[in-house]
N, C-alpha and C positions, 0 to 999 in steps of 0.2 A: 228705535229707528222706524220711520213710517215710509213704506214703499221703497223708492230708490234714492231717497235724499241722504246719501252717505256723508256728503260734505256738511250738511246741516247738523247731522247727528254728531260728527266728529268735533265740530266747533262747539256745540252745546256741551259735549262731554268734557272738553278741556276747560270750558268756563266753570262747570260744576267742580271739576278737580281742583281748580285754583281756589274755589270757595271753601271746599272741605278737603284739605290735603291729607288728613289722617285716614281718610277712606281709601287712599291710593298710595300710601307711603312706600311699601315694598314694590319693586318693579313688577313682580309676578302678580301681585294683587291689582296693580294698575291695568295690566293686560287682561286679567280675568274679568274685571269690572267692565272694560270696554267691550269684550266679546259677549258678555251677558246681555247687553243692550242691543245687539245686532238683530237683524231680521232672522227668523228661524230658518229661512231658506239657505242662508250663507253661514249661520252660526256654527253648524256642524263641520263645515269645511275648514273654517278658520281654527276651530278647536282642534281638529285632527292634525293640522299642520304644526301645532304647538309652537307659536312664535315666542321668542325669548324677550323681545322688546316691544314697546307700544308702537314703534314705527313699523316693525315687521307686521304686526296685527293690522295696522291701518292700511298698509300697502296691499296685504292679502284681501282685506274687506273691499277696498276700492276696485281691485282687479276682478273679484268675484261679482261685485255689483254691476260693473260695466259689462261683463260677460252675460249676466242675467238679463240686462236690458236688451242686449243684442239677440239673445235667445228667446225673448218674449216672456220671461218669467216675471219681470218687473215692468211696470209702466214708467215711461220717462216722466219726470216731474215737470209739470207745467207751471209757468209763472202766473201769479195771481192776476196781474194786469192784462195778460193775453187771454185769459180764460173767458170763453163765451158763456154768457148766462142766458139760458133760454127757459122760458116759462111754457114751452110747448108740451101740453098734456098728451098729445097724440104720440109723442115719441115713446113713452113707456106703455101707454094704453092700459094702465092699471096693473102692470106687472111689478112684482116686488123682487128686486135683485138680491135681497139679503139671503134668500134660501138657495141661491145658485151655488153650485160647487166651484171652489176656487181652483185655478190651475196650479198644480204643484209640479215642481221639477224633480228630476231624479237626483237623489242625494247619494253620492258615492264618497266614501272617505278616501283621502289621499294617503297612500301607504308607500313605504319604501320596501324593497325586497331585501330580506335578510337571508343569510346562508342557511340552507336546510329548511326553508319555510314550507316547502311542499310536503315534507314528511314529518310526522310527529315522532318524538322519541318515546321509547318504552319507559314507563314510570313504575313498573311493578318490581317485585323483589326477586323473581326467579331469573336465572341465567338462561341464555339461549342455548338450546340443545344442538349439538353438532350433527346428530342424525336427522332430525326432522325440521330444524330451523324454527321451532316453536319455543315459547318461554313456558316451562313447566318444571315441576319437581316429580321425581319418581320415574316410572317407566314411560316410554313413548306411547302415544295413542296409536292404535293400529286400525286400518280401514277394515270394516266388517265384510266388505264385498270381495276385495282382492287380497286381503291379509298382508298389505304392505304398510310400512311406516312412512310418514311424510305428508299424508293428507287424510281428510275425513271422508266418511262414506258419501255424504251429499256432494262432494267435489270429485268423486272417483270417476274416471273416464273409461275404465275397463268395461268390456261388454258383459252384460248379464247373461250368463249361460243358462241357468235354470232359476228363473225368477221365483217360481212356486214349486217347492220340492214335492215329489210324489208322496202321498200319505203312506205311512208305514206302521207296523205293529210296534207299540211301545214296549212290549215284553221281550220279543226276540229280534226286532229290527227287520223282519222280512217285509218287503213291499207288497206281497200278494194278499195279505189279510190284515184285519185290525185286531186290537188286543182282545176284544170280546170273543173273537173267533179263533184265537191263537190255540194251536194244537198242544203246545207245551203247557199252557195254563189249564186246558181241559184235562190233560194227563195228571197234573198235580192235584187237581180237585177230586178226581175220581179215585186216585190211589190212597 
């Protein structure tokens, strides 16, 4: 299909289908062949609607093409007899239009809402724990900050009372000195 000439494309497609009927014998193949020749702007929309018959595909393509003409995605096909031919070289002034970016429309797939489409189902092998509502085996994970079950440390909302504990002696646990100055350690080495 070239531009917005959907009627010309449809007529030519039916003409070729009559010439080579084995290419379009099952109805599904007939529909797929028709869709493959459509303009890329509307091909995705027609494919996503999954038409069952060739008539449904043609109706969808006609509707999308007329909408595309209204929105300015496609240019309306001009008749060859009405086309003005101008040899005016000042019109382009040496510019080459081949390197210009083409306008592209937003391609959105047409979808239907299914039940539960918003949430994905759990596909793992573990059952949901009744205590913490997580899927796991073994013991529940415990928050390191508040020591409660049901959330992780990074999601804990409890206040941090003592973020950095006071340094203590590793030998006796007294916070007033370090291990190298521990009186118990010094007593053990001198005796």
